[in-house]
Backbone as CSV, one residue per row, in Angstrom:
resi,resn,N_x,N_y,N_z,CA_x,CA_y,CA_z,C_x,C_y,C_z
1,MET,13.353,6.261,10.631,12.609,4.686,10.851,12.021,4.956,11.907
2,SER,11.831,6.219,13.013,11.519,5.764,14.154,10.124,6.069,14.462
3,GLY,9.425,5.884,13.453,7.945,5.626,13.275,7.487,4.469,13.168
4,TYR,8.315,2.778,12.324,8.105,1.939,12.991,7.780,0.981,13.768
5,SER,8.866,1.599,14.893,8.610,1.609,16.333,7.205,1.574,16.934
6,TRP,6.907,2.544,16.917,5.908,3.112,17.231,4.316,2.562,16.488
7,CYS,4.650,2.413,14.686,3.891,1.333,13.648,3.630,0.279,14.545
8,ASN,4.758,-0.880,14.364,4.629,-2.495,15.217,4.536,-2.339,16.369
9,SER,4.227,-1.583,17.596,3.827,-1.463,18.566,2.487,-1.880,18.889
10,THR,1.732,-0.531,17.851,0.528,-0.421,17.821,-0.360,-1.783,17.073
11,SER,0.304,-1.931,15.629,-0.003,-3.395,14.757,0.046,-4.359,15.744
12,GLU,0.998,-4.912,16.914,0.719,-5.890,17.487,-0.116,-5.552,19.113
13,GLN,-0.817,-4.330,19.510,-1.868,-4.537,20.445,-2.984,-4.509,19.330
14,ILE,-3.488,-4.590,17.925,-4.593,-4.942,17.212,-4.844,-6.335,17.308
15,ALA,-3.570,-6.755,17.028,-3.447,-8.038,16.613,-4.297,-9.142,17.670
16,ALA,-2.947,-8.226,18.787,-3.540,-8.915,20.558,-5.204,-8.961,20.548
17,ALA,-6.141,-7.769,19.725,-6.824,-7.376,20.510,-7.753,-8.364,19.407
18,CYS,-7.780,-8.308,17.751,-8.382,-9.152,17.243,-7.594,-9.865,16.411
19,PRO,-7.491,-11.022,16.441,-6.266,-11.129,15.046,-6.779,-11.707,13.737
20,GLN,-8.027,-11.221,13.573,-8.385,-11.466,12.250,-8.264,-9.765,11.340
21,ALA,-8.022,-8.836,12.619,-7.663,-7.689,11.857,-6.798,-7.396,11.461
22,GLN,-6.428,-6.571,9.694,-5.497,-6.828,9.506,-4.848,-5.064,9.679
23,THR,-3.792,-4.597,8.721,-3.014,-3.662,9.194,-1.853,-3.013,8.247
24,ALA,-1.938,-1.730,8.096,-0.885,-1.778,6.871,0.278,-1.239,7.246
25,ALA,1.539,-1.239,7.012,2.786,-0.308,6.634,3.008,0.895,5.829
26,VAL,3.094,2.147,6.206,3.354,2.822,5.201,4.934,3.208,4.371
27,THR,4.858,3.020,3.898,5.964,3.556,2.997,5.608,5.203,1.945
28,ASN,6.458,6.245,1.764,6.693,7.350,1.729,6.809,7.747,0.577
29,HIS,7.881,6.938,-0.033,9.096,7.014,-0.494,10.107,6.176,-0.840
30,LEU,10.829,5.451,-1.695,11.230,4.888,-2.218,11.993,3.761,-1.322
31,ASP,12.949,4.706,-0.201,13.941,4.564,0.819,13.073,3.654,1.872
32,GLU,12.212,4.116,2.263,11.017,3.390,2.667,10.487,1.968,2.660
33,PHE,10.186,1.756,1.395,9.382,0.399,1.075,10.226,-0.778,2.030
34,ALA,11.890,-0.817,2.347,11.995,-2.049,2.887,11.661,-2.481,4.073
35,GLY,11.678,-1.181,4.802,11.141,-0.936,6.046,9.467,-1.709,6.356
36,ALA,8.726,-1.338,5.428,7.403,-1.415,5.170,6.878,-2.832,4.874
37,LEU,8.134,-2.986,3.706,7.869,-4.757,3.705,8.516,-5.530,4.670
38,SER,9.157,-5.296,5.498,9.259,-6.327,6.946,8.884,-5.807,7.641
39,ALA,8.089,-4.908,7.755,7.598,-4.943,9.086,5.773,-6.140,9.709
40,ALA,6.696,-7.205,10.546,5.844,-7.791,10.524,4.569,-8.016,11.303
41,ASN,4.145,-7.349,11.927,2.907,-7.500,11.806,1.771,-6.763,10.591
42,ALA,2.243,-6.445,9.506,1.461,-5.531,9.163,1.030,-6.930,7.590
43,ASN,-0.067,-6.263,7.109,-0.628,-7.569,6.196,-0.543,-6.968,4.742
44,TRP,-0.365,-5.348,4.935,-0.774,-4.457,3.712,0.713,-3.573,3.693
45,VAL,0.968,-3.213,2.202,1.897,-2.726,2.445,1.297,-1.250,1.225
46,TYR,1.421,0.073,2.325,0.513,1.074,1.734,1.355,1.768,1.296
47,PHE,1.204,2.197,-0.383,1.938,3.038,-0.754,1.562,4.398,-1.208
48,ARG,2.542,5.554,-0.709,1.644,7.275,-1.041,2.847,7.550,-2.318
49,TYR,3.094,6.802,-3.196,3.833,6.681,-4.074,3.793,6.099,-5.372
50,LEU,4.057,6.371,-6.435,3.554,5.483,-7.995,4.923,4.111,-7.844
51,PRO,5.078,2.556,-7.240,5.372,1.814,-6.828,5.733,1.385,-8.198
52,PRO,6.790,0.883,-8.729,7.979,0.588,-9.700,7.283,-1.407,-9.441
53,LYS,6.825,-1.968,-10.597,6.741,-2.980,-10.788,7.610,-4.256,-9.547
54,ALA,8.752,-3.994,-9.539,9.788,-5.154,-8.967,8.987,-5.002,-7.340
55,GLN,8.647,-3.672,-6.709,7.968,-3.541,-5.505,7.074,-4.773,-5.256
56,ILE,6.297,-4.007,-6.040,4.605,-4.840,-5.736,4.878,-6.303,-6.079
57,GLU,5.842,-6.487,-6.659,6.085,-7.984,-6.997,6.979,-8.546,-5.693
58,ALA,7.361,-7.960,-5.147,8.526,-8.633,-3.943,7.436,-8.320,-2.566
59,VAL,6.463,-7.643,-2.503,5.044,-7.698,-1.667,4.302,-8.904,-1.803
60,GLN,3.916,-9.367,-2.937,2.819,-10.426,-3.573,3.967,-11.666,-2.414
61,ARG,5.386,-11.540,-3.393,5.801,-13.163,-2.498,6.719,-12.945,-0.920
62,ALA,6.165,-11.821,-0.314,6.168,-11.891,1.025,4.577,-12.027,1.823
63,ASN,3.385,-12.656,0.855,2.611,-12.981,1.210,1.629,-11.797,1.648
64,LYS,2.109,-10.507,1.034,1.071,-9.044,1.633,0.527,-8.762,0.558
65,GLN,-0.255,-7.783,0.394,-1.500,-6.413,-0.242,-0.506,-5.329,-0.291
66,ALA,-1.046,-5.023,-1.245,-0.165,-3.505,-1.574,-1.920,-2.768,-1.996
67,PHE,-1.565,-1.669,-1.706,-2.601,-0.355,-1.938,-2.125,0.903,-2.530
68,ILE,-2.667,1.741,-2.507,-1.877,2.932,-2.912,-3.017,4.577,-2.547
69,ALA,-2.989,5.161,-1.553,-3.456,6.538,-1.670,-2.954,7.436,-1.475
70,GLY,-3.779,8.566,-1.640,-2.593,9.914,-1.683,-2.790,11.131,-2.653
71,ALA,-1.993,12.019,-2.910,-2.166,12.820,-3.777,-2.162,12.312,-5.432
72,THR,-1.022,11.252,-5.116,-0.439,10.696,-6.346,-1.531,10.006,-7.434
73,VAL,-3.153,10.025,-6.753,-4.029,9.026,-7.111,-5.207,9.481,-6.754
74,ALA,-5.554,10.524,-5.702,-6.271,11.331,-5.270,-7.063,11.857,-6.229
75,GLY,-6.898,12.513,-6.719,-8.089,13.365,-7.808,-7.717,12.697,-9.144
76,HIS,-8.280,13.426,-10.553,-8.261,12.870,-12.141,-7.270,12.720,-11.809
77,LEU,-6.581,11.607,-11.917,-5.002,11.345,-12.715,-4.928,10.012,-13.214
78,PRO,-5.924,10.559,-14.479,-5.985,8.437,-15.006,-4.759,7.882,-15.633
79,GLU,-3.519,8.739,-15.505,-2.357,8.402,-16.267,-1.859,7.755,-15.017
80,ASN,-1.992,7.498,-13.850,-1.298,7.302,-12.753,-1.776,6.517,-12.077
81,TRP,-2.847,6.396,-12.297,-4.142,5.179,-11.861,-3.660,3.690,-12.718
82,GLN,-3.557,4.078,-14.497,-3.098,2.981,-15.292,-1.909,2.777,-15.125
83,GLN,-0.962,3.822,-14.185,0.739,3.156,-14.562,0.367,2.084,-12.452
84,ALA,-0.537,2.395,-12.053,-0.457,1.698,-10.817,-1.244,0.447,-10.857
85,ALA,-1.949,0.119,-11.096,-2.634,-0.826,-12.521,-1.648,-1.777,-12.584
86,HIS,-1.293,-1.066,-13.475,0.263,-1.939,-14.572,0.909,-2.523,-13.470
87,SER,1.576,-1.879,-12.776,2.708,-2.371,-11.666,2.064,-3.568,-10.798
88,GLY,0.319,-3.763,-10.533,-0.136,-5.438,-10.384,-0.468,-4.737,-8.963
89,ILE,-0.712,-3.216,-8.556,-1.075,-3.090,-6.897,-2.421,-3.546,-6.771
90,GLY,-2.344,-3.962,-5.999,-4.511,-4.983,-5.445,-5.290,-3.449,-5.470
91,ALA,-5.118,-2.197,-4.919,-5.920,-1.574,-4.479,-5.651,-0.277,-4.801
92,ILE,-6.462,0.773,-5.091,-6.301,2.058,-5.329,-7.070,3.103,-5.023
93,LEU,-7.174,3.951,-3.707,-7.844,5.007,-3.280,-8.262,5.852,-3.785
94,THR,-9.097,5.950,-4.835,-9.486,7.877,-5.039,-10.474,8.444,-4.549
95,ASP,-10.126,9.175,-5.156,-11.874,10.299,-4.872,-13.104,10.535,-6.702
96,TYR,-12.004,9.768,-7.500,-13.028,9.111,-8.753,-12.781,7.904,-8.559
97,PRO,-13.752,6.901,-7.836,-14.375,5.956,-8.502,-14.775,5.205,-9.948
98,LEU,-15.622,5.555,-10.076,-16.796,5.608,-11.194,-15.671,5.408,-12.727
99,GLU,-15.002,6.526,-12.301,-13.892,6.835,-13.513,-12.570,5.985,-14.023
100,LEU,-12.454,5.763,-12.642,-10.773,4.626,-12.216,-11.873,3.652,-12.993
101,ALA,-12.950,2.743,-12.411,-13.707,1.888,-13.511,-13.913,1.664,-14.222
102,GLU,-14.168,2.947,-14.967,-14.452,2.704,-16.690,-12.881,2.893,-16.965
103,LEU,-11.972,3.168,-16.859,-10.673,3.431,-17.117,-9.483,1.617,-17.401
104,LEU,-10.126,1.087,-15.616,-9.610,-0.558,-16.034,-10.851,-1.390,-16.259
105,ARG,-11.654,-0.631,-17.395,-12.257,-2.522,-17.505,-11.637,-2.691,-19.352
C-alpha cells in the first residue's frame, strides 16, 4: 500500500490547487479495495477488475463514484460490460462505446 501515500499527497495538492477537481483512488485487486475506498481525498474509486455488487454499494454508501477501465472492459467484451453494469458501476471506459451503449439499451 505504499502507493497510497503518494496518491493521497498528490490528491491533497490537486484539491488545494482546485477545490472543484475530482480525483480517483485505484484498486487493481480485491485486496486493494479497502485502501481505495478509504482514500480521504478521492471522490472516485477506479476499478481495474470486475467488482462485486457489495463493493459498489460500499462506494455509494461512502458518497463516492465508481468507474472501471483497463483490460477487463477495454476490448470488445460484452459479458464483462454487462457484469459491470449489473454491479451498479457508474462508468465503463471501453474502446467500443457504441457497442456498449447498444448493449445497455
